[in-house]
Structures are given as C-alpha cells and as structure tokens.
GUDOMAR-609298 format. One record per residue (C-alpha): residue in three letters; residue number from 1; x negated, z negated, y negated. Coordinates in steps of 0.25 Angstrom, whole numbers, padded with zeros to 4 digits. Example, Ala and Ser with C-alpha at 12.3 -4.5 7.8 and 13.67 -1.06 7.14 Angstrom:
% GUDOMAR-609298
{type: ALA, seq: 1, east: -0049, up: -0031, north: 0018}
{type: SER, seq: 2, east: -0055, up: -0029, north: 0004}
This chain:
% GUDOMAR-609298
{type: MET, seq: 1, east: 0074, up: -0054, north: 0055}
{type: SER, seq: 2, east: 0085, up: -0046, north: 0061}
{type: LEU, seq: 3, east: 0080, up: -0033, north: 0068}
{type: GLN, seq: 4, east: 0090, up: -0022, north: 0071}
{type: CYS, seq: 5, east: 0087, up: -0010, north: 0080}
{type: GLY, seq: 6, east: 0097, up: 0002, north: 0081}
{type: ILE, seq: 7, east: 0099, up: 0010, north: 0094}
{type: VAL, seq: 8, east: 0102, up: 0024, north: 0091}
{type: GLY, seq: 9, east: 0103, up: 0037, north: 0098}
{type: LEU, seq: 10, east: 0112, up: 0048, north: 0102}
{type: PRO, seq: 11, east: 0125, up: 0044, north: 0110}
{type: ASN, seq: 12, east: 0123, up: 0042, north: 0125}
{type: VAL, seq: 13, east: 0108, up: 0039, north: 0125}
{type: GLY, seq: 14, east: 0109, up: 0025, north: 0129}
{type: LYS, seq: 15, east: 0110, up: 0017, north: 0116}
{type: SER, seq: 16, east: 0121, up: 0008, north: 0120}
{type: THR, seq: 17, east: 0116, up: 0005, north: 0134}
{type: LEU, seq: 18, east: 0103, up: 0001, north: 0128}
{type: PHE, seq: 19, east: 0110, up: -0007, north: 0117}
{type: ASN, seq: 20, east: 0118, up: -0015, north: 0128}
{type: ALA, seq: 21, east: 0105, up: -0017, north: 0135}
{type: LEU, seq: 22, east: 0098, up: -0022, north: 0123}
{type: SER, seq: 23, east: 0109, up: -0031, north: 0118}
{type: ASN, seq: 24, east: 0119, up: -0033, north: 0129}
{type: ALA, seq: 25, east: 0129, up: -0030, north: 0118}
{type: LYS, seq: 26, east: 0138, up: -0020, north: 0126}
{type: ALA, seq: 27, east: 0139, up: -0008, north: 0117}
{type: GLN, seq: 28, east: 0148, up: 0002, north: 0124}
{type: ALA, seq: 29, east: 0140, up: 0012, north: 0132}
{type: ALA, seq: 30, east: 0147, up: 0024, north: 0136}
{type: ASN, seq: 31, east: 0145, up: 0039, north: 0139}
{type: PHE, seq: 32, east: 0149, up: 0045, north: 0126}
{type: PRO, seq: 33, east: 0144, up: 0046, north: 0111}
{type: PHE, seq: 34, east: 0148, up: 0035, north: 0101}
{type: CYS, seq: 35, east: 0151, up: 0024, north: 0111}
{type: THR, seq: 36, east: 0144, up: 0014, north: 0101}
{type: ILE, seq: 37, east: 0151, up: 0016, north: 0088}
{type: GLU, seq: 38, east: 0149, up: 0003, north: 0081}
{type: PRO, seq: 39, east: 0134, up: -0001, north: 0082}
{type: ASN, seq: 40, east: 0133, up: -0012, north: 0092}
{type: VAL, seq: 41, east: 0123, up: -0023, north: 0088}
{type: GLY, seq: 42, east: 0116, up: -0032, north: 0099}
{type: VAL, seq: 43, east: 0106, up: -0043, north: 0096}
{type: ILE, seq: 44, east: 0095, up: -0044, north: 0107}
{type: THR, seq: 45, east: 0083, up: -0054, north: 0109}
{type: VAL, seq: 46, east: 0069, up: -0049, north: 0107}
{type: PRO, seq: 47, east: 0061, up: -0051, north: 0120}
{type: ASP, seq: 48, east: 0048, up: -0059, north: 0117}
{type: GLU, seq: 49, east: 0040, up: -0065, north: 0128}
{type: ARG, seq: 50, east: 0033, up: -0074, north: 0118}
{type: LEU, seq: 51, east: 0046, up: -0081, north: 0114}
{type: GLU, seq: 52, east: 0048, up: -0084, north: 0129}
{type: ALA, seq: 53, east: 0034, up: -0090, north: 0130}
{type: LEU, seq: 54, east: 0035, up: -0098, north: 0118}
{type: ALA, seq: 55, east: 0048, up: -0104, north: 0123}
{type: ALA, seq: 56, east: 0042, up: -0107, north: 0136}
{type: ILE, seq: 57, east: 0032, up: -0116, north: 0129}
{type: VAL, seq: 58, east: 0040, up: -0122, north: 0118}
{type: ILE, seq: 59, east: 0053, up: -0124, north: 0127}
{type: PRO, seq: 60, east: 0062, up: -0123, north: 0115}
{type: GLU, seq: 61, east: 0077, up: -0126, north: 0114}
{type: LYS, seq: 62, east: 0080, up: -0112, north: 0110}
{type: VAL, seq: 63, east: 0072, up: -0099, north: 0111}
{type: GLN, seq: 64, east: 0076, up: -0088, north: 0100}
{type: PRO, seq: 65, east: 0071, up: -0074, north: 0102}
{type: THR, seq: 66, east: 0072, up: -0063, north: 0091}
{type: THR, seq: 67, east: 0083, up: -0053, north: 0091}
{type: VAL, seq: 68, east: 0085, up: -0038, north: 0088}
{type: GLU, seq: 69, east: 0098, up: -0032, north: 0084}
{type: ILE, seq: 70, east: 0101, up: -0019, north: 0092}
{type: VAL, seq: 71, east: 0111, up: -0009, north: 0086}
{type: ASP, seq: 72, east: 0118, up: 0001, north: 0095}
{type: ILE, seq: 73, east: 0121, up: 0012, north: 0085}
{type: ALA, seq: 74, east: 0132, up: 0023, north: 0087}
{type: GLY, seq: 75, east: 0126, up: 0036, north: 0094}
{type: LEU, seq: 76, east: 0122, up: 0047, north: 0084}
{type: VAL, seq: 77, east: 0125, up: 0062, north: 0085}
{type: LYS, seq: 78, east: 0121, up: 0074, north: 0077}
{type: GLY, seq: 79, east: 0126, up: 0074, north: 0063}
{type: ALA, seq: 80, east: 0126, up: 0059, north: 0062}
{type: SER, seq: 81, east: 0119, up: 0060, north: 0048}
{type: LYS, seq: 82, east: 0132, up: 0068, north: 0043}
{type: GLY, seq: 83, east: 0141, up: 0058, north: 0049}
{type: GLU, seq: 84, east: 0144, up: 0064, north: 0063}
{type: GLY, seq: 85, east: 0148, up: 0055, north: 0074}
{type: LEU, seq: 86, east: 0145, up: 0041, north: 0070}
{type: GLY, seq: 87, east: 0133, up: 0046, north: 0062}
{type: ASN, seq: 88, east: 0136, up: 0038, north: 0049}
{type: GLN, seq: 89, east: 0138, up: 0025, north: 0056}
{type: PHE, seq: 90, east: 0126, up: 0027, north: 0065}
{type: LEU, seq: 91, east: 0117, up: 0030, north: 0053}
{type: GLY, seq: 92, east: 0122, up: 0018, north: 0046}
{type: ASN, seq: 93, east: 0119, up: 0009, north: 0058}
{type: ILE, seq: 94, east: 0105, up: 0014, north: 0060}
{type: ARG, seq: 95, east: 0101, up: 0012, north: 0045}
{type: SER, seq: 96, east: 0103, up: -0003, north: 0047}
{type: VAL, seq: 97, east: 0093, up: -0005, north: 0059}
{type: ASP, seq: 98, east: 0078, up: -0009, north: 0059}
{type: ALA, seq: 99, east: 0074, up: 0001, north: 0070}
{type: ILE, seq: 100, east: 0080, up: 0012, north: 0078}
{type: LEU, seq: 101, east: 0080, up: 0012, north: 0093}
{type: HIS, seq: 102, east: 0083, up: 0027, north: 0096}
{type: VAL, seq: 103, east: 0088, up: 0029, north: 0110}
{type: VAL, seq: 104, east: 0086, up: 0042, north: 0117}
{type: ARG, seq: 105, east: 0091, up: 0047, north: 0130}
{type: CYS, seq: 106, east: 0080, up: 0050, north: 0140}
{type: PHE, seq: 107, east: 0087, up: 0051, north: 0153}
{type: ASP, seq: 108, east: 0096, up: 0061, north: 0161}
{type: ASN, seq: 109, east: 0109, up: 0057, north: 0165}
{type: ASP, seq: 110, east: 0121, up: 0067, north: 0167}
{type: ASN, seq: 111, east: 0131, up: 0055, north: 0166}
{type: VAL, seq: 112, east: 0127, up: 0052, north: 0152}
{type: ILE, seq: 113, east: 0131, up: 0062, north: 0142}
{type: HIS, seq: 114, east: 0121, up: 0066, north: 0131}
{type: VAL, seq: 115, east: 0128, up: 0069, north: 0118}
{type: ASP, seq: 116, east: 0119, up: 0082, north: 0117}
{type: GLY, seq: 117, east: 0121, up: 0086, north: 0131}
{type: SER, seq: 118, east: 0106, up: 0084, north: 0136}
{type: VAL, seq: 119, east: 0095, up: 0073, north: 0136}
{type: ASN, seq: 120, east: 0085, up: 0076, north: 0125}
{type: PRO, seq: 121, east: 0079, up: 0064, north: 0118}
{type: VAL, seq: 122, east: 0071, up: 0071, north: 0108}
{type: ARG, seq: 123, east: 0084, up: 0079, north: 0103}
{type: ASP, seq: 124, east: 0092, up: 0066, north: 0103}
{type: LYS, seq: 125, east: 0081, up: 0059, north: 0095}
{type: GLU, seq: 126, east: 0081, up: 0070, north: 0085}
{type: ILE, seq: 127, east: 0096, up: 0070, north: 0083}
{type: ILE, seq: 128, east: 0095, up: 0056, north: 0078}
{type: ASP, seq: 129, east: 0083, up: 0058, north: 0070}
{type: PHE, seq: 130, east: 0089, up: 0070, north: 0063}
{type: GLU, seq: 131, east: 0102, up: 0062, north: 0059}
{type: LEU, seq: 132, east: 0094, up: 0050, north: 0054}
{type: GLN, seq: 133, east: 0085, up: 0060, north: 0046}
{type: LEU, seq: 134, east: 0096, up: 0067, north: 0040}
{type: LYS, seq: 135, east: 0102, up: 0054, north: 0035}
{type: ASP, seq: 136, east: 0089, up: 0049, north: 0030}
{type: LEU, seq: 137, east: 0088, up: 0063, north: 0022}
{type: GLU, seq: 138, east: 0101, up: 0060, north: 0016}
{type: SER, seq: 139, east: 0097, up: 0046, north: 0011}
{type: LEU, seq: 140, east: 0084, up: 0052, north: 0005}
{type: ASP, seq: 141, east: 0091, up: 0064, north: -0002}
{type: LYS, seq: 142, east: 0101, up: 0054, north: -0009}
{type: LYS, seq: 143, east: 0089, up: 0046, north: -0014}
{type: ILE, seq: 144, east: 0081, up: 0058, north: -0018}
{type: GLN, seq: 145, east: 0093, up: 0063, north: -0026}
{type: LYS, seq: 146, east: 0095, up: 0049, north: -0032}
{type: ILE, seq: 147, east: 0080, up: 0048, north: -0037}
{type: GLU, seq: 148, east: 0075, up: 0062, north: -0039}
{type: LYS, seq: 149, east: 0079, up: 0064, north: -0053}
{type: GLN, seq: 150, east: 0073, up: 0051, north: -0058}
{type: ALA, seq: 151, east: 0060, up: 0053, north: -0050}
{type: ARG, seq: 152, east: 0057, up: 0067, north: -0055}
{type: ALA, seq: 153, east: 0060, up: 0062, north: -0069}
{type: GLY, seq: 154, east: 0047, up: 0053, north: -0068}
{type: ASN, seq: 155, east: 0051, up: 0040, north: -0061}
{type: ALA, seq: 156, east: 0038, up: 0038, north: -0053}
{type: GLN, seq: 157, east: 0044, up: 0028, north: -0044}
{type: LEU, seq: 158, east: 0056, up: 0037, north: -0040}
{type: MET, seq: 159, east: 0047, up: 0049, north: -0039}
{type: GLU, seq: 160, east: 0039, up: 0041, north: -0028}
{type: CYS, seq: 161, east: 0052, up: 0038, north: -0022}
{type: LEU, seq: 162, east: 0057, up: 0052, north: -0022}
{type: GLU, seq: 163, east: 0044, up: 0057, north: -0016}
{type: VAL, seq: 164, east: 0045, up: 0047, north: -0005}
{type: CYS, seq: 165, east: 0060, up: 0052, north: -0002}
{type: LEU, seq: 166, east: 0056, up: 0066, north: -0002}
{type: GLN, seq: 167, east: 0045, up: 0064, north: 0008}
{type: TYR, seq: 168, east: 0054, up: 0057, north: 0017}
{type: LYS, seq: 169, east: 0064, up: 0068, north: 0015}
{type: LYS, seq: 170, east: 0054, up: 0079, north: 0019}
{type: HIS, seq: 171, east: 0050, up: 0071, north: 0031}
{type: LEU, seq: 172, east: 0065, up: 0069, north: 0036}
{type: GLU, seq: 173, east: 0068, up: 0084, north: 0033}
{type: GLU, seq: 174, east: 0056, up: 0087, north: 0043}
{type: GLY, seq: 175, east: 0064, up: 0080, north: 0054}
{type: LYS, seq: 176, east: 0056, up: 0067, north: 0053}
{type: SER, seq: 177, east: 0060, up: 0053, north: 0052}
{type: ALA, seq: 178, east: 0057, up: 0045, north: 0040}
{type: ARG, seq: 179, east: 0049, up: 0034, north: 0047}
{type: SER, seq: 180, east: 0038, up: 0045, north: 0050}
{type: CYS, seq: 181, east: 0037, up: 0049, north: 0035}
{type: ASP, seq: 182, east: 0023, up: 0046, north: 0030}
{type: VAL, seq: 183, east: 0027, up: 0037, north: 0018}
{type: SER, seq: 184, east: 0020, up: 0024, north: 0015}
{type: LYS, seq: 185, east: 0027, up: 0011, north: 0016}
{type: GLU, seq: 186, east: 0026, up: 0009, north: 0001}
{type: LEU, seq: 187, east: 0033, up: 0022, north: -0002}
{type: GLN, seq: 188, east: 0044, up: 0020, north: 0009}
{type: ILE, seq: 189, east: 0050, up: 0010, north: -0001}
{type: HIS, seq: 190, east: 0056, up: 0022, north: -0008}
{type: ILE, seq: 191, east: 0065, up: 0025, north: 0004}
{type: ALA, seq: 192, east: 0068, up: 0011, north: 0009}
{type: ASP, seq: 193, east: 0081, up: 0010, north: 0003}
{type: LEU, seq: 194, east: 0086, up: 0022, north: 0011}
{type: PHE, seq: 195, east: 0084, up: 0015, north: 0024}
{type: LEU, seq: 196, east: 0081, up: 0029, north: 0031}
{type: LEU, seq: 197, east: 0085, up: 0029, north: 0045}
{type: THR, seq: 198, east: 0073, up: 0037, north: 0050}
{type: MET, seq: 199, east: 0064, up: 0026, north: 0044}
{type: LYS, seq: 200, east: 0068, up: 0016, north: 0054}
{type: PRO, seq: 201, east: 0058, up: 0014, north: 0066}
{type: VAL, seq: 202, east: 0063, up: 0020, north: 0079}
{type: MET, seq: 203, east: 0061, up: 0017, north: 0093}
{type: TYR, seq: 204, east: 0065, up: 0028, north: 0104}
{type: ILE, seq: 205, east: 0071, up: 0023, north: 0116}
{type: CYS, seq: 206, east: 0071, up: 0032, north: 0128}
{type: ASN, seq: 207, east: 0083, up: 0029, north: 0137}
{type: VAL, seq: 208, east: 0078, up: 0033, north: 0150}
{type: ASP, seq: 209, east: 0081, up: 0032, north: 0165}
{type: GLU, seq: 210, east: 0075, up: 0022, north: 0174}
{type: GLY, seq: 211, east: 0064, up: 0032, north: 0179}
{type: SER, seq: 212, east: 0059, up: 0035, north: 0165}
{type: LEU, seq: 213, east: 0057, up: 0021, north: 0160}
{type: ALA, seq: 214, east: 0043, up: 0020, north: 0163}
{type: LYS, seq: 215, east: 0037, up: 0033, north: 0159}
{type: GLY, seq: 216, east: 0049, up: 0041, north: 0153}
{type: ASN, seq: 217, east: 0053, up: 0055, north: 0155}
{type: GLN, seq: 218, east: 0053, up: 0069, north: 0149}
{type: TYR, seq: 219, east: 0064, up: 0064, north: 0139}
{type: THR, seq: 220, east: 0055, up: 0052, north: 0134}
{type: GLN, seq: 221, east: 0043, up: 0061, north: 0133}
{type: ALA, seq: 222, east: 0050, up: 0071, north: 0125}
{type: LEU, seq: 223, east: 0055, up: 0060, north: 0115}
{type: MET, seq: 224, east: 0041, up: 0053, north: 0114}
{type: ASP, seq: 225, east: 0035, up: 0067, north: 0111}
{type: ALA, seq: 226, east: 0046, up: 0068, north: 0100}
{type: VAL, seq: 227, east: 0043, up: 0055, north: 0093}
{type: LYS, seq: 228, east: 0028, up: 0054, north: 0095}
{type: ASP, seq: 229, east: 0025, up: 0055, north: 0080}
{type: GLU, seq: 230, east: 0036, up: 0045, north: 0076}
{type: HIS, seq: 231, east: 0028, up: 0033, north: 0081}
{type: ALA, seq: 232, east: 0041, up: 0028, north: 0088}
{type: GLU, seq: 233, east: 0042, up: 0019, north: 0100}
{type: VAL, seq: 234, east: 0048, up: 0025, north: 0112}
{type: LEU, seq: 235, east: 0054, up: 0017, north: 0123}
{type: PHE, seq: 236, east: 0059, up: 0021, north: 0137}
{type: ILE, seq: 237, east: 0071, up: 0012, north: 0141}
{type: SER, seq: 238, east: 0083, up: 0014, north: 0151}
{type: ALA, seq: 239, east: 0095, up: 0009, north: 0144}
{type: ALA, seq: 240, east: 0102, up: 0009, north: 0157}
{type: ILE, seq: 241, east: 0092, up: 0000, north: 0164}
{type: GLU, seq: 242, east: 0091, up: -0009, north: 0151}
{type: ALA, seq: 243, east: 0106, up: -0011, north: 0153}
{type: ASP, seq: 244, east: 0105, up: -0015, north: 0167}
{type: ILE, seq: 245, east: 0094, up: -0025, north: 0163}
{type: ALA, seq: 246, east: 0103, up: -0031, north: 0152}
{type: GLU, seq: 247, east: 0114, up: -0034, north: 0162}
{type: LEU, seq: 248, east: 0104, up: -0043, north: 0170}
{type: GLU, seq: 249, east: 0106, up: -0058, north: 0168}
{type: SER, seq: 250, east: 0093, up: -0064, north: 0170}
{type: TYR, seq: 251, east: 0079, up: -0061, north: 0165}
{type: GLU, seq: 252, east: 0074, up: -0062, north: 0179}
{type: ASP, seq: 253, east: 0084, up: -0051, north: 0184}
{type: LYS, seq: 254, east: 0080, up: -0042, north: 0172}
{type: GLN, seq: 255, east: 0065, up: -0043, north: 0175}
{type: ALA, seq: 256, east: 0068, up: -0040, north: 0190}
{type: PHE, seq: 257, east: 0076, up: -0028, north: 0186}
{type: LEU, seq: 258, east: 0064, up: -0023, north: 0177}
{type: ALA, seq: 259, east: 0054, up: -0026, north: 0188}
{type: ASP, seq: 260, east: 0062, up: -0017, north: 0197}
{type: LEU, seq: 261, east: 0061, up: -0006, north: 0187}
{type: GLY, seq: 262, east: 0046, up: -0008, north: 0185}
{type: LEU, seq: 263, east: 0048, up: -0013, north: 0171}
{type: GLU, seq: 264, east: 0042, up: -0025, north: 0164}
{type: GLU, seq: 265, east: 0051, up: -0026, north: 0152}
{type: SER, seq: 266, east: 0065, up: -0021, north: 0149}
{type: GLY, seq: 267, east: 0067, up: -0009, north: 0140}
{type: VAL, seq: 268, east: 0075, up: -0018, north: 0130}
{type: ASN, seq: 269, east: 0063, up: -0028, north: 0129}
{type: ARG, seq: 270, east: 0054, up: -0016, north: 0126}
{type: LEU, seq: 271, east: 0063, up: -0010, north: 0116}
{type: ILE, seq: 272, east: 0064, up: -0023, north: 0108}
{type: LYS, seq: 273, east: 0049, up: -0025, north: 0108}
{type: ALA, seq: 274, east: 0047, up: -0011, north: 0104}
{type: ALA, seq: 275, east: 0057, up: -0013, north: 0092}
{type: TYR, seq: 276, east: 0049, up: -0024, north: 0087}
{type: ARG, seq: 277, east: 0036, up: -0016, north: 0087}
{type: LEU, seq: 278, east: 0044, up: -0004, north: 0081}
{type: LEU, seq: 279, east: 0048, up: -0013, north: 0069}
{type: SER, seq: 280, east: 0035, up: -0021, north: 0068}
{type: LEU, seq: 281, east: 0042, up: -0034, north: 0071}
{type: TYR, seq: 282, east: 0035, up: -0047, north: 0075}
{type: THR, seq: 283, east: 0040, up: -0060, north: 0082}
{type: TYR, seq: 284, east: 0035, up: -0074, north: 0078}
{type: PHE, seq: 285, east: 0040, up: -0087, north: 0084}
{type: THR, seq: 286, east: 0044, up: -0101, north: 0081}
{type: ALA, seq: 287, east: 0043, up: -0111, north: 0092}
{type: GLY, seq: 288, east: 0048, up: -0125, north: 0093}
{type: VAL, seq: 289, east: 0056, up: -0134, north: 0102}
{type: LYS, seq: 290, east: 0069, up: -0130, north: 0095}
{type: GLU, seq: 291, east: 0067, up: -0115, north: 0096}
{type: VAL, seq: 292, east: 0057, up: -0104, north: 0099}
{type: ARG, seq: 293, east: 0061, up: -0092, north: 0091}
{type: ALA, seq: 294, east: 0056, up: -0078, north: 0089}
{type: TRP, seq: 295, east: 0057, up: -0072, north: 0075}
{type: THR, seq: 296, east: 0055, up: -0057, north: 0071}
{type: ILE, seq: 297, east: 0047, up: -0053, north: 0059}
{type: ARG, seq: 298, east: 0041, up: -0040, north: 0054}
{type: LYS, seq: 299, east: 0026, up: -0038, north: 0057}
{type: GLY, seq: 300, east: 0018, up: -0042, north: 0044}
{type: PHE, seq: 301, east: 0028, up: -0054, north: 0040}
{type: THR, seq: 302, east: 0021, up: -0065, north: 0034}
{type: ALA, seq: 303, east: 0024, up: -0080, north: 0038}
{type: PRO, seq: 304, east: 0034, up: -0082, north: 0027}
{type: GLN, seq: 305, east: 0041, up: -0069, north: 0031}
{type: ALA, seq: 306, east: 0041, up: -0073, north: 0045}
{type: ALA, seq: 307, east: 0047, up: -0087, north: 0041}
{type: GLY, seq: 308, east: 0058, up: -0080, north: 0033}
{type: VAL, seq: 309, east: 0063, up: -0074, north: 0046}
{type: ILE, seq: 310, east: 0067, up: -0088, north: 0050}
{type: HIS, seq: 311, east: 0073, up: -0092, north: 0036}
{type: THR, seq: 312, east: 0071, up: -0087, north: 0022}
{type: ASP, seq: 313, east: 0068, up: -0101, north: 0018}
{type: PHE, seq: 314, east: 0056, up: -0101, north: 0027}
{type: GLU, seq: 315, east: 0050, up: -0089, north: 0020}
{type: LYS, seq: 316, east: 0053, up: -0094, north: 0006}
{type: GLY, seq: 317, east: 0047, up: -0108, north: 0008}
{type: PHE, seq: 318, east: 0036, up: -0104, north: 0018}
{type: ILE, seq: 319, east: 0024, up: -0113, north: 0018}
{type: ARG, seq: 320, east: 0016, up: -0110, north: 0030}
{type: ALA, seq: 321, east: 0018, up: -0105, north: 0044}
{type: GLU, seq: 322, east: 0011, up: -0112, north: 0057}
{type: VAL, seq: 323, east: 0008, up: -0100, north: 0066}
{type: ILE, seq: 324, east: 0004, up: -0100, north: 0081}
{type: LYS, seq: 325, east: 0000, up: -0088, north: 0088}
{type: TYR, seq: 326, east: 0009, up: -0085, north: 0100}
{type: VAL, seq: 327, east: -0003, up: -0084, north: 0110}
{type: ASP, seq: 328, east: -0008, up: -0097, north: 0105}
{type: TYR, seq: 329, east: 0005, up: -0104, north: 0107}
{type: VAL, seq: 330, east: 0008, up: -0099, north: 0121}
{type: THR, seq: 331, east: -0007, up: -0102, north: 0125}
{type: LEU, seq: 332, east: -0007, up: -0117, north: 0119}
{type: LYS, seq: 333, east: 0008, up: -0119, north: 0122}
{type: SER, seq: 334, east: 0012, up: -0127, north: 0110}
{type: GLU, seq: 335, east: 0012, up: -0128, north: 0095}
{type: ALA, seq: 336, east: 0004, up: -0141, north: 0095}
{type: ALA, seq: 337, east: -0007, up: -0135, north: 0105}
{type: CYS, seq: 338, east: -0008, up: -0123, north: 0095}
{type: ARG, seq: 339, east: -0010, up: -0132, north: 0083}
{type: ASP, seq: 340, east: -0020, up: -0141, north: 0091}
{type: ALA, seq: 341, east: -0028, up: -0128, north: 0094}
{type: GLY, seq: 342, east: -0028, up: -0123, north: 0080}
{type: LYS, seq: 343, east: -0019, up: -0111, north: 0084}
{type: LEU, seq: 344, east: -0008, up: -0115, north: 0074}
{type: ALA, seq: 345, east: -0011, up: -0108, north: 0060}
{type: VAL, seq: 346, east: -0005, up: -0111, north: 0047}
{type: GLN, seq: 347, east: -0001, up: -0098, north: 0040}
{type: GLY, seq: 348, east: 0003, up: -0096, north: 0025}
{type: LYS, seq: 349, east: 0012, up: -0085, north: 0018}
{type: ASP, seq: 350, east: 0002, up: -0074, north: 0021}
{type: TYR, seq: 351, east: 0002, up: -0075, north: 0036}
{type: ILE, seq: 352, east: 0007, up: -0063, north: 0043}
{type: VAL, seq: 353, east: 0014, up: -0067, north: 0056}
{type: ASP, seq: 354, east: 0010, up: -0061, north: 0069}
{type: ASP, seq: 355, east: 0019, up: -0057, north: 0081}
{type: GLY, seq: 356, east: 0021, up: -0069, north: 0090}
{type: ASP, seq: 357, east: 0017, up: -0080, north: 0080}
{type: ILE, seq: 358, east: 0023, up: -0094, north: 0082}
{type: MET, seq: 359, east: 0026, up: -0099, north: 0068}
{type: HIS, seq: 360, east: 0031, up: -0112, north: 0061}
{type: PHE, seq: 361, east: 0034, up: -0111, north: 0046}
{type: ARG, seq: 362, east: 0033, up: -0122, north: 0036}
{type: PHE, seq: 363, east: 0042, up: -0120, north: 0023}
{type: ASN, seq: 364, east: 0049, up: -0127, north: 0012}
{type: VAL, seq: 365, east: 0062, up: -0123, north: 0006}
C-alpha cells in the first residue's frame, strides 16, 4: 500500500527545509517564494521499534520497513484557486495525496522574509483553507449544474445526490472545510468522484524555534485555538533542528543530539507516527530468516485484504492466516515457542487484523 502525504503551506514557512529533513532529498531551500516549482518526492522509512525487536529475535538476512512518500508542493499565494502564482499546479498536486501536512510558521526571524510581511499562523492557515474551499465550491457547482435538472424532474437517486452536494456547498460557503461537514459515510459516496481537497485529513505542523519545541508559544496557541473544532492533530517541530539531525551519520549521534535538546524522539519520527494515526493505518509483520518485513494496511482490514497488500494472488487464493500477537512473539522469542504455548492462532477470511500482528498466509493460486 503506497501512502503519500503532501507538505503544503505559504512560501517561506519551512516546507522545503522540513522536506529535506524528512527524506534527505535536497529540495532547494531559499529565501524567496516559489523556490520549489516542481513537486519533489521523497521516500522515507517509517520508524517502528517493533520491527527492530523482531529483527533482533529472528536475525534475518534482510529487514524491510514500510515507507511513506512525502511530496513537497509549490508554495501557495492568494488567488491560487483562480490560477494566481502556481495555483493550478499546486491544487492539482494536492489532489493526488492521501493526507495534507500543513506547515505554518510559528517563529520570529527578521532574516527570513514572510510573504505577507508578518508572522500570523492563523491568517496563513485561512489563506490556504480559503483557496482550497473555493476550488471545492467550483467542483460542486459543476456537479450541481450537471444533475439538478434531472434530479428535480423526479430521479430519486440524483435528488439525494443533489441534496448532499447542496449541503456541502452551504458548509463551504460558511468558510468551513468539507471534512467537518456532518454527512454520513453512506451519503459521502455522492461526492467521492469530486475528490474534494478539503475532505483530505490534515495535520498542522507548527514550525517553531528551539525554545518553543516543548511547550509552544503565542503563535502555536493561536493556531490551536483556531483549529480546536477540526479534530486535527497539531505538532510542534523545528525544521531547522530536524535538518541538523538529518545531517548526522549514526543513530548514536542523533540520539545524543536529541538528548542534549531534552528530546526523546525526533520531530520527523513523531510526524510519521502521527500521519499513521491520522489516516487510521495499522502495521502487520511477516517474520522469517529470509526477511522480517512491515506491511501497511488500513484499520479494519480482513486477513485476505492484508494478504492482498503482499500480492493480489494472496487475497484471491486465501485459505487461512496463522497469527501471532506481537507481545507473545517478543516474550516467547520464536514462532515455534509460540506454537507450543498455544499462542499461534489459525484465522479465516473474517479475521480483522490487529496492529502489530505477525502473520503467515496460506493460499492457493
């Protein structure tokens, strides 16, 4: 399963610096707008202590973590929904990602020019929200015009679709994003084909100075107050510090650097884990002497669906899954010991995979 997150924000808020730290792909970072013109894509590994613990037990020939694609999308300006700046390109790129990592500037630095002349994360957030909402309204209006005549002529299914579209339109016209509109999942099918930009889950990343990493500052508080009704995750990260950490070669050096700052974990690690929570993603593992590997699935996947992430033939020909819980595996130290202790369960097609399951699939083609 390929997961893609798009880093968005106004120019000069630290997007490309954070992208570099995340992926070590060197997007050009400079002190002027539109530095990142083409979307840079970096592939990063997902940190997971469980994978390391399993590898220490099995001692495989290869360890394969899951990955996330991070897309650094061109900076946005007012009028993007009408094609200003790089607006059309920005909006096209954001439409293809699974989640939005919205970077907002929450630090003072006279040497870094702000595109609007002052630091105001709430205003910056609202600029991007407004442009995305306008684009979504445009998409809804086109669909409404297309179906309205037939709907009002008595087509019950199209009438239901029209009512849903009108509900979303009213919500967006109130300055709210589609993701917060009170529409059941069953009815959301009517707008699924529009791929509304403001339906995408969002995480706000407050780019702060070193002194504000632990508790934030007046800027982060203002942003949290503004998004308190969105049920969105808010992280404090210093892109500059993450860039310094990314330059260090060894794991030990990185941990020592973090310890000097009073931090237990890098912002990059916290961000990736938060993205998994945001998207309701789970990880299951396969463990053998050839390879210990992590696999990404969506919460609620059945055993055959999880098998299909490895190969579609595994799902089509699924017979059963042999499942060991992570805690049992690391406690008993081997598959054989788990089997002898009755901790290996044989599960069928209806089994819902838990986060951290160690699985072995039986199938025929």
